[in-house]
Residue, then its C-alpha position, 0 to 999 in steps of 0.5 A: h628863690m628868696d627874691i621870688l618869695k619876697s615878691a609873692f607876699p600880697q599887699p594887704v598882708m604887707l600893710a597889715f604887717f606894717g600895722i602890727i609893727g606900729i602896734g608893737m612899737i606903741q606897746s614897746a613905747l608904753e612898756l618903756v616909760s612904765g617899766q611894765r608889760w602891757s596888753v590889750k586886756r590890761l589897757l581895757d582894765g584901766l591905767p594906773e595913775e602913776d603911769a598915766g602921765p608918762m604914757a600920755l606924754t609919750l603918745l603926745s610926743g610921738l604925735v608931735n614928732r609925726l605931724a610937725p615934719k608933715i606940716l613944716r616940711h623940713y628935715l631939721v624939724l624932727p631934730a628940733s622937736l626932740l631938742i625942744q622936748i628935752l630942754g622943755f623937760y629940764l626947764v620944768v624940772s629946774c622950776f619945780t623939782s630936781v633931777a634925782a626926784v624925777r629919776t626916782a619917779g621913773w622919768l629917767w634911766d639910771p646911769f648905765p655901767a661903762l664899757d670895759l673892754r678888758s673883760l673881752s678875752l679869747g681865753n674865756v671862749r670854750l670851742s667845745v661848747v660852741l661846737g656842741q650847739w650846732d642844732a641851736i646854730s642851725s635854728l638861729l640861721s633859719v630865724l635870721v633868714f626869716d628875720v631878714l626877709t620880713i624886715l626887708l619887705p617893709i623896707e622895700l615898700m618904703t623905697p618903691t623905686k628900688s628893689v632889694k636884692m636878697e642875695e646881697e642883703l643875706r651876704t651883708a648880714g652874714y659878714s656883719s654877724l661874723l664881724s660882730g661875733l669876732l668882737f664878742g657881740n650879738v648876731s647882726y640883723i637889720s633894724l627896721s626902726p632906725t631905717r624908717f627913721n632915716a628914710d623919714a628924715g630924708g636919708v636916701d644916700r649911703g652916707s646917712g647910713l654910714f654916719a648913723a653906724a659911726l654915731c652908734v659906735l661912738w655912743i658905745f663909748l660915750g653914750p652910757e653916761l649921756t643916756a641917763y639924762v634922756p627922758k624916757f618919754v622922748v625915746g618912747g615918743m620916737l617909737c610912737h612917731l615911727a608907729f604912727g607912720y606905720v599906722l598911716d601907711v596902712f589906713w591912710e596912705p593907700r586909701s586910693l589903692l585898696s578896696m573895701g575887701e582888702y581893708l577888711i583883710i587888713l583889719a582881720i589880720i590885726l585883730y587876730y594878732l591882738i588875740t594870738d600872735l604874729a605868725p598865726a595872724i600872717f598865715l591867716g592873712l595869706a589864707l584870706c588873700s588866697f581865698s579872695f584871689i580864688l573867688r575873684y579869679s573864678q568869677s573872671s573869664n579864663l577862655e580866649f574863645v568858646t564857639v561851635a566849630g561849624q559856625a566859626a568855620m573851624f575845620s581840620n586840614r583833611f580834604r573832604p567832599p563838598t557835601d561833608h564840608a557843608f554838613l560839618k558847617s551846619t552841625r553844632g556837634i563840636v564845641v571848641v574852647r581855648t584857654f589862656c590861663s597857665q594854671l588849671f585848678f578848682g577856681t579856673m575849672a569852675s569858671i570854664l565849665a560855667e562859660v561852656e555850659p550854654f554851648l553844651s546843648n543836646d546837639a553837642r557831641f564833642l568838647l574840644v579844649d585847647l590847653s596849649s597855655l597851661r603849665t600846671i594842672d592840679s587834682s581839682g582841675l582834673v576832677g573838673f573834667q568829670k563834671v562835663p555832661p555825660h552825652i559829651q565826649t571830651v577831647l584835650v589837645c596841645l598838652s605838654p608831655d608832662l601834663e599829658a602824662q599826668v592826665r593819662r595817669a589820672g585815668l580820665a575818659v578823655n581823648l588826647f591829641g597833640s594838635i588841634d587839627e588832629g582833634l578836629e579831624w577825629c571829631e569830624d570823622r565821628i560826626l560824619k558817621f552819625r549824620h543820618l541819625g537825625d535828632s536822636d541822642l547819639s550817646s545812647l547808641l554807643l555802649v562804651p564811651s570813647s577814649n584813647n587813654p591807655s591808663l583806663p581800666s580795660r573792659d571785662v571781655p571774654r578771653l580764650s586760653p592758649a589751649e583754646v586758641c591752638q585748638a581753634v587754629k588747628m580746626a581752621l587751618g591745620s596742625n603745626l601752628e601752635e607757635l603762632e598763638p602769641l601773635l594772634f589777637q583775640l577779638p570778642v564781638k557782641k551781637h550786631e557789632v560791626v567787625f569791619h565795614e565795606g571799603a575799609l583797609a583789611e588788617g589781616l586774616y580772621v579765624v572764627v572761633r565761635g558764634a555766628l556772623q553775617i556777610q553783608y553787601g550793599n551801598q552804605r547809605g547810613i552810618v558807618l561804624g568802626p570796629g568796636e562801635v555798637v548800635a541798636d538793631a534798627n540802626l544797623h539795618r538803617s546803616f545798610g539800607q535793608p529791611d529786617q528780613d534775612s532774605s534781603p538782597g543785600r545780605g550775604k551768606a552766614v559765617t560760622a565757627g571754623e571759617v577763615l576770612c581775608e587770607a589775601a590781606l596777609y600778603a598785600p593791602h586790600l580793601h574789604s569788598w563787604s562788611l562783616v556783622a555779628s548776628a550773635p556774640s562771637m569770638l574771632l582771632l586776627l593775625r595781622r600782616d606785620n605779625l606774619l613777618l614776626a612769625e617768619q623770623r621767630h617761628p619759620q616752621a610754623a610760618i611755612s605750614l601756614h603758607r602751605c595751608l593758605m596756598r592749598s585753600q586758594m588752589q582748592k577754590s580755583g579747582a587746582w587741588p583735590v577737595q578731599e585733602i583739605g580738612p572737612a571742618r575748614r571752609t573759606a570765604s573769599m575777600 
């Protein structure tokens, strides 16, 4: 995970981090030679005269150290430059003053005390104090991991041909910290300055690092006295040398790589650092890079294609007559879209809707979106589907199970299918239903938008109490059938709503509880409505090709409360030979064929009573049973 996080930092943030390191090193160099804390405000107020000389010489030393190796291009140029600066300093001192005088003036350090190993004793360690600092140790480990991460990122950028392995680096830092602790030292961490110095000097081999480590160990014993003779401006110049390298890495080296917008982000990060601190500046840079990415990503295309299904000859695998096929080819009702993005958020959703909008004309009816490339969807992407024009029904296909569950939980009024073929077939079926309605707005004819999402709240529909259901069954079929009440499906219908149409597969037995319905025969020359679809009066008559008069030849008899329909559908599959349309708001009960099998298993006595009642009904219609033994309130209609 650390390797992934390491590679997730944007380039402008890393370069701004380089610039901040450079500014910090310059600040450290100035504080080193002056012995005082420096800030932007203090620099703007003016420099003290006694500090102006050392600080100017420090900046000049750093500039020489940076430019000389660039011009002469030899790895010995930098050591020679340092040696010349030290010898030149003592040459001037020997000519005009003394070493003690320049040390008093602050040009040299005072001698450091020698290292005394005799003071290191395990007897001075109190384990109880160490064990009581677990909260501080935990914080220290977190800071150490972050420190390793932030230092390794610039190091990896200095070696573009190699990739730093975070696991190995953390393990190395842990071992070295443990060893340092056993020797009563501080926590070990990666130092960026000598690493950069080694890289600038051409040290690309492991031996250079080992030699530098050995030199540091040697300097622990021999260095305290020698350090007192190294001029401060030389050490500060080395820091400025490294700082100028970072500044050049930010503003000059990547000039052919960065855009103007990225330069502005880098500048904003550095300026914010000067005002606040490092962490807020880095977070600001990440926010600016994220906003820039979203802005550019939303302006790019996220669609593999967007087309009208008929014009692109995209059809489902279902066999259709030539006339239906020709109509689907000429219609603009189905718009098909396929994305190639893996993330759906507000940026991608805005661009998708902008590309699709020209295709969603008044003729469009369905928007079928292939989301097979998606891996994640956020809440902004889900809300974006609600911005589709209201006359368009959205169909989403090829979602993974997790994403499909997420869409269903969101309660979107969309239709979900596992494949593009299923979605196309569903859209084609509904396009063919309304083919004879011309240019009228089809969405205005449907009273309820279509969706197969069960998470949507159910409509407020009238319901019957168990007592009312038992009373209706008793009136229509007879007594001893109360146990069938849980197996009966309540079917409320509105005026002019089609319960089932001619030629459809019958589901089971219908009992009319209340209301009035009309049996209609005839050749369906118009739209074919499924259960639950409602159209206006004129369209209903157009669908069956009949005028408004009730006495038209295509109309059958009226059906009222207490009647039983489609008894034979309980025992074998049948096709309806007529259509049933509500002429007034009505309530029906439906006993499906599979529920009859459940009734025979759970309530055998009630099932026997139902079979006996239906047998008497059929025998009465054929004249084999006396009419008076059938209750006067029950009338039946044949299949």
